[in-house]
N, C-alpha and C positions, 0 to 999 in steps of 0.2 A: 268489789262493789259492782253489781250488775247495773247495766244501763236501764233506766225506767222505760216502759213501753211508750211508743210515740202516742201523743194525744190524738184522739180520733178527730175532734173538731168538725164532725159531719153527722148528719142524721140520715135516717132511711134504713134500708135493708142492711143487715150485718154482713160483714165480709164472708165470702164462701171459700176463700183460699187460706190455707194455714201458713204460718210463718215457716214451718218445715218445708212445705212445697215451694215457697218463694226462694228459700236458700238453696234448695236442690236445683231449681231452674237457673238460678244465678250461677251456680257452680258449672252447670252444663254450658252456659253461654261463655263463661271465662275459659273453660277447657277448649271450647270450639273456636272462639273468635279472639280471645285475649281480654284481659281485664280493662284495657283502655276503651274498648267498645261496649262495655256494660253500661247501659243507660236504663232509666226507669221505663221509658217508652218501649225499648227493645225487650226488657224483661216482661212487661205486661203482654206484649205480643207473643212471647214464648209461652206464657201461661194461658193465653186466650182470654184475658180479662181486660178491663179498663184500667188505665193508670191510676185513677182515683181509688180503686180498690186496694192498691198496694199501700196507700198512705194510711190505711187502718193498721198496718204492721210496721212500717218503716217511715222515717222522717224524710230521707233524701238518699242520694247515692252514697255519700260518705257514711251515713248510718248503716246502710246495707253492707258496705265493705267491712266495717268494724264487726258487724254481726257474723259475717262470713269468717273473719279471722278468729273470733272467739270460738266459733264452732269448730274450725280446723284445729286449733290448739287443744281444745277439749277432747278431741278424738285421738290425740297422740298418747301413746302409752308412756307413762313416766318411768324412766329407769331408776333403779335403786342407786342413789347417789352415795359416793364414798364419804367417809367421815373426814379424811384428810382434806384440809381447805383447798390446796392446790389441785388435787385430783377431782374435787367436787366442782370447781370452776371449769375444768377441762370437760368433765362429763356433761355438765349442763350446756356448755357451749356446743359440744358435739350433737347433743339432742336438738338444740336450736338450729344448727346447721342442717341436720337431716330433715327437720320439719319444713324449713324454708326451701330446701332443694327439691322436695316433693311437690311443692306448690310455689314456684319462684316469684310469681306476681305478688305474693304477700310481702316478700322482702322489699319490693319496689314501693308498695303502699306504705310500709313502715320506715321509710328512709328519714322521716322527720323525727327530730329528737323528742318531740312531745308525745310519741305514740304510747308511752307508758301510762299517760293519763287517759287514753282512749279505751284500752282493753280491760276486760273484766279481771278482777283479782285472781280468779281461778286460772286465767290464761297467762299470768305473769310469774308462774313458778320458776321458769328458767332464769328470769331476771333476778328474782329473789335468791335463787341458789348461788348465782355468781356474786351478787353483792354480799350475801352471807358468808361465802367462802373467803372473800377478800377481808371482811370484817374479822372473821375468826383467825385469819393469818396475822392480824394486827394492824390492818390498814385503818386510817381515819375515814370518816364518812366521805370526805372529798376524794381520797385515794380510791375508796371502794367504787364510787361512781365513775371515776376515771378508768378503773380496771374494766368495768362493764362496758363503758362507751368504746374503749379501744377494742375489746373483743367483738363488740357489736359491729363496729365499722369494718373490721377485718372479715367477719363472717358474711355480712351483707354484700360487701364488695366481691368476695369470692363466689358467692351464689349467683349474683347478677352477671358477672363476666362469663361464667360457665353456662348460664342459661341462655345468654344471648349469642354466644359464639357459634353454635350450630346453625343459627338462622342468618348468618352473614352471607351464605350462599344458598341459592334456591335448591341445589341438588344435595344439600346437607354434607358435602365433602369439605374437608379442611380448606381454609383460604390458602391460596398459593403463597409461597414464601420465597423471597428472592434467593437466587441460587448462589450468589457470592457477594462478598464485601471487599472493599478496598483495604487490604491489610495495612497499608501505610497510614490510614486514617482511623480504621476501626479494627485494630489487631485482635482484640479478644472476640469480637463477633465473627471475624474471619476464621478464627481458630475453631469456633463452634460450628460454623457453616450450616449445612443442611440438617444438622442434628437438632437445631433449635425447636422446630415444631414438636418433635417427640419429647424433648426435655420439658418444654413449656406446657405440654398437655398432660403431664403426670399429675395425679391427685396428691398434693402435698399439704392439703389443709390440716390434717391432724398434727403433722410435724411442726408446721408453722404456728399453729395454735399453741402448742406446748412451749415453743420457744418464746412466743409473745407473752404468755402468762408468766413464764419464769422471769422474763425481763421486767415486766410490770411489778411483780411482787418483790423482786430484788431492788428495783428502784424505790418502791415504797418503804422497804426495810432500811435502805440507805438513807432516805430522807428522815426517817424516824430516828436513826442513830445520830444523824447530824444535828437534829433538834435537841437530842439529849445532851450533846456536847455543849 
Protein backbone atom coordinates (compact mmCIF):
# COMPACT_ATOMS: atom_id res chain seq x y z
CA UNK A 1 0.00 0.00 0.00
CA UNK A 2 1.57 3.28 -1.09
CA UNK A 3 1.78 6.15 1.35
CA UNK A 4 -0.73 8.90 0.46
CA UNK A 5 0.79 12.18 -0.71
CA UNK A 6 1.36 14.74 1.99
CA UNK A 7 -1.50 17.22 2.25
CA UNK A 8 -0.58 20.61 0.88
CA UNK A 9 -2.39 22.71 3.46
CA UNK A 10 -1.04 25.82 1.69
CA UNK A 11 -2.23 28.15 -0.99
CA UNK A 12 -0.37 30.21 -3.54
CA UNK A 13 1.97 29.26 -6.34
CA UNK A 14 2.33 25.50 -7.05
CA UNK A 15 5.61 23.85 -6.16
CA UNK A 16 8.28 24.05 -8.85
CA UNK A 17 10.41 21.16 -7.58
CA UNK A 18 9.43 17.58 -8.36
CA UNK A 19 9.51 14.75 -5.84
CA UNK A 20 12.13 13.02 -8.01
CA UNK A 21 14.40 16.07 -7.72
CA UNK A 22 13.89 16.16 -3.96
CA UNK A 23 14.80 12.50 -3.53
CA UNK A 24 17.85 12.84 -5.80
CA UNK A 25 19.09 15.81 -3.76
CA UNK A 26 18.49 13.93 -0.51
CA UNK A 27 20.52 10.99 -1.78
CA UNK A 28 23.38 13.37 -2.65
CA UNK A 29 23.32 14.84 0.86
CA UNK A 30 23.30 11.40 2.47
CA UNK A 31 26.15 10.13 0.29
CA UNK A 32 28.17 13.26 1.01
CA UNK A 33 27.46 14.02 4.66
CA UNK A 34 25.66 11.01 6.13
CA UNK A 35 21.97 10.44 6.81
CA UNK A 36 22.16 11.85 10.34
CA UNK A 37 22.81 15.32 8.91
CA UNK A 38 19.90 15.23 6.49
CA UNK A 39 17.44 17.93 7.53
CA UNK A 40 14.64 19.72 5.74
CA UNK A 41 16.54 23.00 5.99
CA UNK A 42 19.73 21.54 4.49
CA UNK A 43 17.79 19.80 1.76
CA UNK A 44 16.04 23.03 0.83
CA UNK A 45 19.40 24.79 0.65
CA UNK A 46 20.77 22.01 -1.56
CA UNK A 47 17.85 22.54 -3.94
CA UNK A 48 17.98 26.32 -3.75
CA UNK A 49 14.35 26.62 -2.61
CA UNK A 50 12.49 27.52 0.53
CA UNK A 51 11.73 24.86 3.10
CA UNK A 52 8.00 25.49 2.73
CA UNK A 53 8.17 24.31 -0.89
CA UNK A 54 9.33 20.89 0.28
CA UNK A 55 6.17 20.41 2.30
CA UNK A 56 4.17 20.22 -0.91
CA UNK A 57 5.83 16.82 -1.37
CA UNK A 58 6.87 15.51 2.05
CA UNK A 59 5.47 15.70 5.57
CA UNK A 60 8.71 15.71 7.53
CA UNK A 61 12.17 14.14 7.71
CA UNK A 62 10.82 10.69 8.62
CA UNK A 63 8.50 10.76 5.64
CA UNK A 64 11.45 11.72 3.43
CA UNK A 65 13.56 8.80 4.69
CA UNK A 66 10.74 6.33 4.08
CA UNK A 67 10.28 7.64 0.54
CA UNK A 68 14.01 7.24 -0.05
CA UNK A 69 13.95 3.68 1.25
CA UNK A 70 11.01 2.73 -0.94
CA UNK A 71 12.76 4.21 -3.95
CA UNK A 72 15.99 2.39 -3.12
CA UNK A 73 14.30 -1.00 -2.78
CA UNK A 74 12.26 -0.46 -5.94
CA UNK A 75 15.50 -0.04 -7.89
CA UNK A 76 16.89 -3.38 -6.74
CA UNK A 77 16.67 -6.16 -9.30
CA UNK A 78 14.71 -9.05 -7.85
CA UNK A 79 16.48 -12.39 -8.16
CA UNK A 80 14.59 -15.46 -9.25
CA UNK A 81 13.79 -17.13 -5.95
CA UNK A 82 14.19 -20.91 -5.58
CA UNK A 83 11.14 -23.04 -4.95
CA UNK A 84 12.68 -24.91 -2.01
CA UNK A 85 11.63 -23.05 1.16
CA UNK A 86 15.04 -23.07 2.84
CA UNK A 87 16.85 -21.86 -0.29
CA UNK A 88 14.19 -19.20 -0.85
CA UNK A 89 14.78 -17.79 2.63
CA UNK A 90 18.53 -17.73 2.05
CA UNK A 91 18.23 -16.09 -1.39
CA UNK A 92 15.88 -13.39 -0.10
CA UNK A 93 18.14 -12.69 2.88
CA UNK A 94 21.20 -12.43 0.63
CA UNK A 95 19.34 -9.94 -1.57
CA UNK A 96 18.35 -7.96 1.52
CA UNK A 97 21.96 -7.97 2.73
CA UNK A 98 23.29 -6.75 -0.62
CA UNK A 99 20.68 -3.99 -0.77
CA UNK A 100 21.57 -2.70 2.68
CA UNK A 101 25.32 -3.09 2.17
CA UNK A 102 25.15 -0.79 -0.86
CA UNK A 103 23.37 1.87 1.20
CA UNK A 104 24.11 1.01 4.86
CA UNK A 105 22.36 4.03 6.37
CA UNK A 106 19.09 2.34 5.38
CA UNK A 107 19.87 -0.49 7.78
CA UNK A 108 20.26 2.02 10.58
CA UNK A 109 16.94 3.72 9.79
CA UNK A 110 15.18 0.34 9.73
CA UNK A 111 16.43 -0.93 13.07
CA UNK A 112 12.99 -0.46 14.62
CA UNK A 113 10.74 -3.53 14.57
CA UNK A 114 7.87 -1.48 13.17
CA UNK A 115 9.53 -0.71 9.85
CA UNK A 116 7.34 -3.27 8.06
CA UNK A 117 4.41 -0.92 8.61
CA UNK A 118 6.25 2.01 7.04
CA UNK A 119 7.39 0.66 3.69
CA UNK A 120 5.29 0.27 0.56
CA UNK A 121 4.03 -3.23 -0.14
CA UNK A 122 6.17 -3.32 -3.29
CA UNK A 123 9.26 -2.77 -1.12
CA UNK A 124 8.49 -5.66 1.20
CA UNK A 125 9.05 -8.53 -1.22
CA UNK A 126 12.13 -9.73 0.66
CA UNK A 127 10.20 -9.88 3.92
CA UNK A 128 7.35 -11.69 2.17
CA UNK A 129 9.76 -14.21 0.63
CA UNK A 130 11.33 -15.08 3.98
CA UNK A 131 8.01 -15.41 5.79
CA UNK A 132 6.55 -17.42 2.90
CA UNK A 133 9.56 -19.73 2.85
CA UNK A 134 9.19 -20.39 6.57
CA UNK A 135 5.46 -20.98 6.15
CA UNK A 136 6.04 -23.42 3.28
CA UNK A 137 8.56 -25.25 5.45
CA UNK A 138 5.76 -25.86 7.93
CA UNK A 139 6.35 -23.08 10.44
CA UNK A 140 3.47 -21.56 12.35
CA UNK A 141 2.83 -17.83 11.86
CA UNK A 142 4.65 -17.16 15.13
CA UNK A 143 7.63 -19.25 14.02
CA UNK A 144 7.67 -17.61 10.57
CA UNK A 145 7.89 -14.15 12.11
CA UNK A 146 10.62 -15.42 14.46
CA UNK A 147 12.58 -16.74 11.48
CA UNK A 148 12.35 -13.37 9.74
CA UNK A 149 13.25 -11.33 12.81
CA UNK A 150 16.26 -13.54 13.59
CA UNK A 151 17.52 -13.30 10.01
CA UNK A 152 16.84 -9.55 10.02
CA UNK A 153 18.78 -8.93 13.24
CA UNK A 154 21.73 -10.95 11.99
CA UNK A 155 21.75 -9.16 8.64
CA UNK A 156 21.41 -5.63 10.00
CA UNK A 157 24.07 -6.24 12.64
CA UNK A 158 26.54 -7.55 10.08
CA UNK A 159 25.89 -4.65 7.69
CA UNK A 160 26.25 -1.96 10.36
CA UNK A 161 29.41 -3.39 11.91
CA UNK A 162 31.13 -3.65 8.53
CA UNK A 163 29.91 -0.21 7.43
CA UNK A 164 31.23 1.48 10.55
CA UNK A 165 34.53 -0.38 10.93
CA UNK A 166 36.45 1.50 8.18
CA UNK A 167 35.54 4.82 9.82
CA UNK A 168 37.07 4.07 13.20
CA UNK A 169 40.37 5.47 11.95
CA UNK A 170 40.72 8.64 9.90
CA UNK A 171 43.27 7.03 7.57
CA UNK A 172 40.92 4.09 6.80
CA UNK A 173 43.50 1.54 8.02
CA UNK A 174 42.43 -1.31 10.26
CA UNK A 175 42.40 -0.45 13.96
CA UNK A 176 45.51 -1.55 15.80
CA UNK A 177 45.15 -4.92 17.49
CA UNK A 178 47.01 -5.90 20.62
CA UNK A 179 50.12 -7.85 19.91
CA UNK A 180 49.79 -10.52 22.57
CA UNK A 181 47.56 -11.97 25.28
CA UNK A 182 48.35 -13.46 28.66
CA UNK A 183 48.18 -17.16 27.85
CA UNK A 184 47.48 -18.07 31.48
CA UNK A 185 44.27 -16.01 31.47
CA UNK A 186 43.24 -16.03 27.79
CA UNK A 187 44.76 -19.18 26.31
CA UNK A 188 42.58 -19.39 23.20
CA UNK A 189 43.05 -15.74 22.25
CA UNK A 190 46.77 -16.10 22.88
CA UNK A 191 46.87 -19.07 20.50
CA UNK A 192 45.16 -17.07 17.76
CA UNK A 193 47.33 -14.02 18.48
CA UNK A 194 47.94 -11.61 15.64
CA UNK A 195 45.85 -13.70 13.23
CA UNK A 196 42.66 -12.29 14.80
CA UNK A 197 42.28 -9.20 12.51
CA UNK A 198 42.57 -11.30 9.35
CA UNK A 199 40.25 -14.00 10.66
CA UNK A 200 37.67 -11.52 11.93
CA UNK A 201 37.80 -9.55 8.68
CA UNK A 202 36.64 -12.43 6.49
CA UNK A 203 33.23 -12.21 4.83
CA UNK A 204 31.39 -15.10 6.46
CA UNK A 205 27.86 -13.72 6.17
CA UNK A 206 26.61 -16.34 3.64
CA UNK A 207 27.90 -19.26 5.71
CA UNK A 208 26.55 -17.79 8.93
CA UNK A 209 23.19 -17.10 7.29
CA UNK A 210 22.79 -20.69 6.11
CA UNK A 211 23.73 -22.03 9.53
CA UNK A 212 21.26 -19.66 11.20
CA UNK A 213 18.42 -20.58 8.82
CA UNK A 214 19.11 -24.28 9.25
CA UNK A 215 19.01 -23.90 13.02
CA UNK A 216 15.82 -21.84 13.00
CA UNK A 217 13.97 -24.27 10.73
CA UNK A 218 15.20 -27.28 12.70
CA UNK A 219 14.06 -25.62 15.91
CA UNK A 220 10.63 -24.94 14.40
CA UNK A 221 10.35 -28.53 13.15
CA UNK A 222 11.36 -29.84 16.57
CA UNK A 223 8.78 -27.69 18.28
CA UNK A 224 6.11 -28.93 15.88
CA UNK A 225 7.08 -32.54 16.55
CA UNK A 226 6.91 -31.95 20.28
CA UNK A 227 3.44 -30.48 19.97
CA UNK A 228 2.33 -33.50 17.99
CA UNK A 229 3.44 -35.78 20.82
